[in-house]
Residue frames as qw, qx, qy, qz and C-alpha x, y, z in Angstrom:
[[0.793, -0.280, 0.386, -0.379, 7.81, 25.28, 3.89],
 [0.103, -0.377, 0.903, 0.178, 9.64, 21.96, 3.61],
 [0.556, -0.001, -0.690, -0.464, 8.14, 18.98, 1.81],
 [0.344, -0.159, -0.871, 0.312, 7.93, 17.11, 5.13],
 [0.090, 0.264, 0.468, -0.838, 6.08, 19.95, 6.86],
 [0.437, 0.150, -0.300, -0.834, 3.75, 20.40, 3.89],
 [0.532, -0.086, -0.806, -0.245, 2.74, 16.75, 3.89],
 [0.210, -0.202, -0.781, 0.553, 2.26, 16.80, 7.67],
 [0.271, 0.213, 0.192, -0.919, -0.20, 19.68, 7.33],
 [0.554, 0.068, -0.536, -0.634, -2.12, 17.82, 4.62],
 [0.432, -0.117, -0.889, 0.097, -2.32, 14.68, 6.75],
 [0.027, -0.225, -0.621, 0.751, -3.58, 16.58, 9.76],
 [0.403, 0.183, -0.073, -0.894, -6.24, 18.30, 7.65],
 [0.572, 0.017, -0.699, -0.429, -7.43, 15.01, 6.15],
 [0.344, -0.154, -0.867, 0.325, -7.52, 13.14, 9.46],
 [0.113, 0.218, 0.439, -0.864, -9.40, 16.00, 11.14],
 [0.481, 0.154, -0.243, -0.828, -11.94, 16.23, 8.32],
 [0.514, -0.047, -0.827, -0.222, -12.63, 12.49, 8.16],
 [0.235, -0.247, -0.790, 0.509, -13.30, 12.51, 11.88],
 [0.169, 0.244, 0.236, -0.925, -15.32, 15.74, 11.86],
 [0.521, 0.157, -0.360, -0.758, -17.52, 14.66, 8.94],
 [0.741, -0.103, 0.510, -0.425, -18.24, 11.26, 10.46],
 [0.837, 0.425, -0.261, -0.225, -16.82, 9.17, 7.60],
 [0.119, 0.521, -0.821, 0.201, -13.88, 7.68, 9.53],
 [0.906, -0.192, -0.244, -0.287, -14.40, 4.07, 10.53],
 [0.772, -0.548, 0.320, 0.029, -12.75, 1.72, 13.08],
 [0.591, -0.414, -0.450, 0.527, -9.98, 1.79, 14.20],
 [0.054, -0.937, -0.127, -0.322, -10.23, 5.18, 15.89],
 [0.284, 0.802, 0.075, -0.520, -8.95, 7.79, 15.89],
 [0.798, 0.574, 0.113, 0.145, -8.00, 8.02, 12.19],
 [0.040, 0.933, -0.351, 0.060, -4.96, 10.12, 13.11],
 [0.305, -0.628, 0.715, 0.028, -1.54, 8.56, 12.76],
 [0.568, 0.034, 0.819, 0.078, -2.70, 5.73, 10.51],
 [0.113, -0.075, -0.686, -0.715, -3.94, 4.91, 7.01],
 [0.401, 0.066, 0.447, -0.797, -7.53, 5.92, 7.82],
 [0.136, 0.324, 0.927, 0.130, -10.43, 3.53, 7.39],
 [0.224, 0.169, -0.050, -0.958, -13.45, 5.16, 5.77],
 [0.609, 0.400, 0.533, -0.431, -17.12, 4.72, 4.92],
 [0.690, 0.659, -0.062, -0.293, -17.37, 3.17, 1.47],
 [0.203, -0.599, 0.746, 0.207, -14.08, 1.24, 1.57],
 [0.590, 0.124, 0.797, 0.041, -15.81, -1.90, 0.30],
 [0.559, 0.759, 0.300, -0.144, -17.45, -0.03, -2.59],
 [0.118, 0.862, -0.430, -0.240, -14.09, 1.51, -3.54],
 [0.394, -0.341, 0.840, 0.149, -12.49, -1.95, -3.53],
 [0.628, 0.408, 0.661, -0.048, -15.26, -3.35, -5.72],
 [0.423, 0.878, -0.005, -0.225, -14.84, -0.53, -8.22],
 [0.063, -0.734, 0.638, 0.226, -11.12, -1.12, -8.44],
 [0.422, -0.163, 0.886, 0.097, -11.29, -4.89, -8.85],
 [0.623, 0.563, 0.506, -0.197, -14.07, -4.59, -11.45],
 [0.237, 0.796, -0.338, -0.442, -11.68, -2.87, -13.86],
 [0.904, 0.393, -0.153, -0.066, -10.55, -4.93, -16.87],
 [0.259, 0.693, -0.621, 0.260, -6.91, -4.58, -15.75],
 [0.398, -0.412, 0.705, -0.418, -7.61, -6.73, -12.70],
 [0.932, 0.138, 0.049, -0.331, -9.22, -9.60, -14.60],
 [0.804, 0.430, -0.374, 0.170, -5.71, -10.73, -15.54],
 [0.124, -0.707, 0.553, -0.424, -4.06, -10.14, -12.16],
 [0.863, -0.104, -0.495, 0.018, -2.62, -13.22, -10.45],
 [0.649, -0.250, -0.383, 0.608, -0.18, -11.71, -7.93],
 [0.041, -0.830, -0.123, -0.542, -0.63, -8.49, -6.02],
 [0.405, -0.061, -0.536, 0.739, 1.13, -6.73, -3.15],
 [0.314, -0.746, -0.369, -0.458, -1.34, -5.09, -0.80],
 [0.021, 0.437, -0.523, 0.731, -0.82, -3.07, 2.34],
 [0.345, -0.249, -0.884, 0.192, -2.14, -4.56, 5.61],
 [0.097, 0.010, 0.332, -0.938, -4.22, -1.55, 6.72],
 [0.322, 0.359, 0.747, -0.458, -7.90, -1.56, 7.67],
 [0.490, 0.562, 0.045, -0.665, -9.39, 0.29, 4.65],
 [0.423, 0.436, -0.685, -0.403, -7.90, -2.28, 2.26],
 [0.383, -0.077, 0.886, -0.251, -9.32, -5.28, 4.13],
 [0.712, 0.452, 0.363, -0.396, -12.39, -5.50, 1.81],
 [0.520, 0.695, -0.420, -0.264, -10.05, -5.42, -1.16],
 [0.051, -0.430, 0.899, -0.058, -7.87, -8.20, 0.27],
 [0.561, 0.138, 0.743, -0.339, -10.95, -10.34, 0.84],
 [0.691, 0.609, 0.120, -0.370, -12.37, -9.72, -2.64],
 [0.331, 0.685, -0.621, -0.187, -8.99, -10.33, -4.27],
 [0.242, -0.258, 0.927, -0.126, -8.56, -13.68, -2.48],
 [0.642, 0.346, 0.586, -0.355, -12.07, -14.71, -3.54],
 [0.607, 0.721, -0.134, -0.306, -11.10, -13.81, -7.12],
 [0.966, 0.096, 0.064, 0.231, -8.14, -16.20, -6.92],
 [0.335, 0.818, -0.282, 0.374, -5.43, -13.54, -6.61],
 [0.784, -0.231, -0.344, 0.462, -2.39, -14.46, -4.51],
 [0.133, -0.961, 0.005, -0.244, -1.59, -11.64, -2.12],
 [0.680, 0.081, -0.347, 0.640, 1.77, -10.55, -0.77],
 [0.322, -0.910, -0.144, -0.219, 1.71, -8.41, 2.38],
 [0.329, 0.518, -0.525, 0.589, 4.60, -6.75, 4.18],
 [0.564, -0.452, -0.609, 0.327, 4.93, -7.57, 7.84],
 [0.210, -0.961, -0.180, -0.012, 4.39, -4.59, 10.20],
 [0.184, -0.909, 0.327, 0.181, 7.32, -2.19, 9.90],
 [0.715, 0.557, -0.422, -0.036, 8.96, -4.74, 7.57],
 [0.375, -0.629, 0.649, -0.205, 10.52, -6.46, 10.56],
 [0.693, -0.072, 0.716, -0.040, 9.63, -9.90, 9.21],
 [0.144, -0.124, 0.742, 0.643, 9.83, -9.33, 5.47],
 [0.516, 0.087, -0.299, -0.798, 6.81, -10.43, 3.43],
 [0.488, 0.083, 0.821, -0.285, 3.96, -12.94, 3.71],
 [0.267, 0.026, -0.701, -0.661, 2.12, -14.78, 0.95],
 [0.553, 0.181, 0.580, -0.571, -1.61, -15.56, 1.11],
 [0.101, 0.100, -0.845, -0.515, -2.45, -18.27, -1.42],
 [0.632, 0.006, 0.106, -0.767, -6.23, -18.48, -2.05],
 [0.729, 0.122, -0.627, -0.246, -5.87, -22.12, -3.15],
 [0.447, 0.033, -0.790, 0.419, -4.80, -23.00, 0.39],
 [0.172, 0.016, 0.463, -0.869, -7.52, -21.01, 2.19],
 [0.088, 0.453, 0.887, 0.015, -11.00, -22.56, 2.61],
 [0.015, -0.552, -0.412, -0.725, -13.77, -20.33, 1.22],
 [0.484, -0.772, -0.375, -0.172, -15.32, -19.91, 4.65],
 [0.645, -0.553, -0.092, 0.519, -12.00, -18.68, 6.09],
 [0.484, 0.454, 0.193, 0.723, -11.12, -16.06, 3.47],
 [0.201, -0.886, -0.128, -0.398, -12.69, -13.24, 5.46],
 [0.731, -0.655, 0.073, 0.176, -10.52, -14.25, 8.40],
 [0.769, 0.037, 0.205, 0.604, -7.42, -14.48, 6.19],
 [0.280, 0.693, 0.199, 0.634, -8.01, -10.92, 4.96],
 [0.442, -0.882, -0.090, -0.139, -7.95, -9.62, 8.54],
 [0.287, 0.682, -0.527, 0.419, -4.72, -8.25, 9.94],
 [0.451, -0.506, 0.548, -0.490, -5.49, -9.50, 13.45],
 [0.824, -0.072, 0.504, -0.248, -6.60, -13.05, 12.51],
 [0.776, 0.583, -0.162, -0.178, -5.01, -13.68, 9.13],
 [0.088, -0.706, 0.703, 0.003, -1.60, -14.78, 10.39],
 [0.734, -0.083, 0.663, -0.123, -2.72, -18.43, 10.40],
 [0.775, 0.538, 0.329, 0.042, -2.86, -18.32, 6.60],
 [0.178, 0.930, -0.306, -0.103, 0.34, -16.35, 6.06],
 [0.938, 0.041, 0.079, 0.334, 3.40, -18.04, 4.53],
 [0.278, -0.792, 0.268, 0.473, 6.77, -16.29, 4.97],
 [0.769, 0.594, 0.131, 0.195, 8.45, -15.54, 1.64],
 [0.597, -0.410, 0.187, 0.663, 12.16, -14.94, 1.22],
 [0.159, 0.737, -0.180, -0.632, 13.37, -12.12, -0.99],
 [0.085, -0.280, 0.826, 0.482, 14.63, -14.64, -3.56],
 [0.116, 0.324, 0.930, 0.132, 11.17, -16.18, -3.86],
 [0.245, 0.614, 0.309, -0.684, 9.20, -12.96, -4.14],
 [0.505, 0.398, 0.638, 0.424, 7.62, -13.18, -7.61],
 [0.060, 0.086, 0.232, 0.967, 7.00, -10.27, -9.93],
 [0.222, 0.483, 0.622, -0.574, 3.78, -8.49, -9.03],
 [0.240, 0.539, 0.636, 0.497, 1.04, -7.62, -11.49],
 [0.132, -0.785, -0.150, -0.587, -0.25, -4.71, -9.41],
 [0.326, -0.088, -0.609, 0.718, 0.37, -3.03, -6.07],
 [0.297, -0.770, -0.393, -0.406, -2.39, -1.56, -3.91],
 [0.365, 0.081, -0.464, 0.803, -1.14, 0.97, -1.38],
 [0.228, -0.785, -0.544, 0.191, -3.05, 2.68, 1.39],
 [0.288, 0.426, 0.051, 0.856, -3.06, 6.48, 1.40],
 [0.121, -0.548, -0.486, 0.670, -3.83, 9.40, 3.65],
 [0.306, 0.774, 0.081, -0.548, -4.06, 11.83, 0.73],
 [0.570, 0.138, 0.607, 0.537, -3.75, 11.67, -3.06],
 [0.213, 0.551, -0.116, -0.798, -3.96, 14.12, -5.94],
 [0.787, 0.489, 0.273, -0.258, -5.68, 13.50, -9.26],
 [0.533, 0.734, -0.415, -0.060, -2.31, 13.61, -11.01],
 [0.901, 0.085, -0.411, 0.106, -0.98, 10.65, -9.01],
 [0.150, 0.495, -0.593, 0.616, 0.85, 12.15, -6.05],
 [0.769, -0.431, -0.444, -0.158, 0.37, 10.25, -2.81],
 [0.025, 0.513, -0.650, 0.560, 1.29, 10.41, 0.85],
 [0.646, -0.296, -0.703, 0.016, 0.84, 7.78, 3.50],
 [0.556, -0.788, -0.263, 0.004, 1.00, 8.20, 7.25],
 [0.015, -0.949, 0.289, -0.128, 4.54, 9.55, 7.10],
 [0.692, -0.507, 0.506, 0.092, 6.75, 6.53, 7.81],
 [0.278, 0.664, -0.562, -0.408, 7.59, 5.72, 4.18],
 [0.574, -0.152, 0.804, -0.022, 6.93, 1.98, 4.21],
 [0.734, 0.554, 0.378, -0.109, 4.96, 1.78, 0.95],
 [0.340, 0.874, -0.330, -0.109, 7.70, 3.77, -0.78],
 [0.236, -0.592, 0.770, -0.002, 10.35, 1.47, 0.67],
 [0.724, 0.091, 0.676, -0.107, 8.49, -1.74, -0.18],
 [0.687, 0.715, 0.099, -0.085, 8.26, -0.67, -3.81],
 [0.151, 0.844, -0.514, -0.017, 11.93, 0.29, -3.81],
 [0.552, -0.353, 0.754, -0.041, 12.82, -3.15, -2.42],
 [0.802, 0.388, 0.452, -0.043, 11.13, -4.84, -5.39],
 [0.500, 0.853, -0.152, 0.013, 13.05, -2.60, -7.78],
 [0.203, -0.739, 0.641, -0.038, 16.28, -3.29, -5.88],
 [0.712, -0.088, 0.696, -0.035, 15.62, -7.00, -6.43],
 [0.119, -0.186, 0.723, 0.655, 15.49, -6.38, -10.17],
 [0.310, 0.556, 0.765, -0.096, 11.72, -6.50, -10.56],
 [0.190, 0.392, 0.414, 0.799, 10.25, -4.34, -13.34],
 [0.208, -0.065, 0.202, -0.955, 8.13, -1.26, -12.58],
 [0.075, -0.408, -0.909, 0.030, 4.68, -2.19, -11.24],
 [0.198, -0.518, -0.261, -0.790, 1.52, -0.05, -11.54],
 [0.146, -0.147, -0.714, 0.669, 0.13, 1.16, -8.21],
 [0.321, -0.576, -0.487, -0.573, -3.48, 1.74, -7.17],
 [0.057, -0.004, -0.648, 0.760, -5.07, 3.07, -4.01],
 [0.273, -0.623, -0.674, -0.290, -8.54, 3.20, -2.45],
 [0.159, -0.060, -0.364, 0.916, -9.63, 6.36, -0.62],
 [0.091, 0.744, 0.598, -0.283, -12.63, 8.40, 0.44],
 [0.356, 0.759, 0.269, 0.474, -13.35, 11.48, -1.75],
 [0.312, -0.949, 0.023, -0.023, -12.34, 13.69, 1.19],
 [0.722, -0.441, 0.325, 0.424, -8.80, 12.33, 0.81],
 [0.594, 0.516, 0.313, 0.532, -8.42, 13.88, -2.63],
 [0.256, -0.771, -0.051, 0.581, -6.39, 17.09, -2.49],
 [0.492, 0.863, 0.013, -0.111, -5.49, 19.63, -5.16],
 [0.492, 0.696, -0.454, 0.259, -1.74, 19.62, -4.69],
 [0.852, -0.511, 0.081, 0.081, 0.96, 18.03, -2.57],
 [0.004, 0.802, -0.587, -0.110, 4.74, 18.42, -2.23],
 [0.985, 0.160, -0.057, -0.038, 6.71, 15.51, -3.60],
 [0.364, -0.686, 0.608, 0.164, 10.06, 13.84, -2.89],
 [0.412, 0.472, -0.693, -0.356, 11.99, 11.64, -5.37],
 [0.059, 0.103, -0.984, 0.129, 11.39, 8.49, -3.30],
 [0.530, 0.167, 0.412, -0.722, 7.59, 8.99, -3.12],
 [0.275, 0.169, 0.923, 0.209, 5.43, 6.23, -4.58],
 [0.354, 0.160, -0.178, -0.904, 3.02, 7.54, -7.26],
 [0.516, 0.256, 0.774, -0.262, -0.34, 5.97, -8.13],
 [0.001, -0.016, -0.711, -0.703, -1.83, 5.04, -11.50],
 [0.382, -0.471, -0.648, -0.460, -5.39, 4.36, -10.31],
 [0.101, -0.071, 0.548, -0.828, -7.40, 5.98, -7.51],
 [0.354, -0.403, -0.774, -0.336, -10.65, 4.27, -6.52],
 [0.240, -0.097, 0.444, -0.858, -13.26, 5.97, -4.35],
 [0.367, 0.319, 0.822, -0.297, -16.78, 4.71, -3.55],
 [0.439, 0.715, 0.269, -0.473, -18.03, 6.94, -6.38],
 [0.596, 0.771, -0.186, -0.123, -15.44, 6.83, -9.18],
 [0.839, -0.168, 0.235, 0.461, -12.14, 5.52, -10.47],
 [0.138, 0.938, -0.202, -0.247, -9.57, 8.11, -11.45],
 [0.892, 0.184, 0.167, 0.377, -7.07, 6.98, -14.08],
 [0.221, -0.846, 0.236, 0.424, -3.80, 8.92, -13.98],
 [0.778, 0.628, -0.020, 0.030, -2.38, 9.19, -17.49],
 [0.582, 0.543, -0.366, 0.483, 1.11, 10.34, -16.54],
 [0.681, -0.719, -0.117, 0.068, 1.93, 9.73, -12.87],
 [0.075, -0.880, 0.469, -0.024, 5.22, 11.05, -11.46],
 [0.598, 0.396, -0.694, 0.063, 8.24, 8.75, -11.74],
 [0.876, -0.459, -0.076, -0.129, 8.44, 5.88, -9.27],
 [0.405, -0.726, 0.552, 0.073, 11.53, 4.97, -7.23],
 [0.730, 0.475, -0.478, -0.117, 14.06, 2.89, -9.16],
 [0.707, 0.020, -0.615, 0.349, 15.59, 1.41, -6.03],
 [0.565, -0.709, -0.338, 0.253, 16.39, 2.16, -2.41],
 [0.187, 0.808, -0.210, 0.517, 17.84, 5.55, -1.55],
 [0.752, -0.233, -0.492, 0.371, 20.16, 4.31, 1.19],
 [0.239, 0.265, -0.251, 0.900, 21.06, 7.85, 2.21],
 [0.467, -0.460, -0.101, -0.748, 17.55, 8.23, 3.67],
 [0.865, -0.335, -0.357, -0.109, 17.92, 5.23, 5.99],
 [0.286, -0.760, 0.501, -0.298, 19.57, 5.34, 9.39],
 [0.294, 0.301, -0.900, 0.120, 21.69, 2.47, 10.66],
 [0.352, 0.015, 0.723, -0.594, 19.05, 1.90, 13.32],
 [0.724, 0.338, 0.054, -0.599, 16.32, 1.53, 10.68],
 [0.599, 0.426, -0.650, -0.192, 18.45, -0.93, 8.71],
 [0.035, 0.223, -0.909, 0.350, 19.14, -2.98, 11.85],
 [0.498, 0.136, 0.561, -0.647, 15.40, -3.17, 12.59],
 [0.791, 0.445, 0.034, -0.418, 14.56, -4.48, 9.09],
 [0.659, -0.282, 0.647, 0.260, 16.46, -7.68, 8.26],
 [0.694, 0.575, 0.398, 0.173, 15.39, -7.46, 4.60],
 [0.208, 0.965, -0.151, 0.046, 17.37, -4.23, 4.32],
 [0.464, -0.645, 0.593, 0.133, 20.41, -5.81, 5.91],
 [0.756, 0.125, 0.612, 0.195, 20.16, -8.63, 3.39],
 [0.545, 0.794, 0.226, 0.146, 19.79, -6.28, 0.44],
 [0.040, -0.944, 0.326, 0.031, 22.66, -4.08, 1.54],
 [0.631, -0.426, 0.626, 0.167, 24.82, -7.16, 1.87],
 [0.752, 0.393, 0.490, 0.201, 24.20, -7.97, -1.78],
 [0.299, 0.952, -0.021, -0.070, 25.40, -4.61, -3.03],
 [0.787, 0.348, -0.168, 0.481, 28.87, -4.47, -4.61],
 [0.554, -0.671, -0.112, 0.481, 31.49, -3.08, -2.28]]
């Protein structure tokens, strides 16, 4: 079985089980997305309570529903967030907690209403991140991860590396049902260092290697045309 087919089977099993066991949360159905889950807020609190996050000032976070509690808590803790625009069509946005009134932080953490507090950031002005929090459909205890199958978290990390940023540790928040024993892996897959569930935090001592840059052979011309940041990065490469 190919790696792609193997991951697709895992995703289907996870989505089905979250729905069947009644732990999936809005938006429904969980299929085809980074699934929201019961206990997402508790998982976020566990993650941000770790000593590593006391020193975090800048963090890239995915815009999906299960990480909304984490985005809100991070903004309240004074952490500046950087979010990719949907499908990377508009690059990245910055959410500066110093510019967001306390009573509007919950709104700013929302994907549907947070745009009012989003500041576009050019590639040149993207700062080095302290941590990245990625959404996941499934993860293993040794740091393998898969998202919903479109590869955006992998690509966003690769973009930072392509810009010359150093490696950044990656965390994720999931429901315990999203933990799997094994998973096929591709070289461009984004590994995780920390996995937070509502019940525990799993520290991965030796995660698989992370991408060192963009594997351009995996991108179609159509995909590059749809993402201006990729056009810009490709234009910088030596001929």
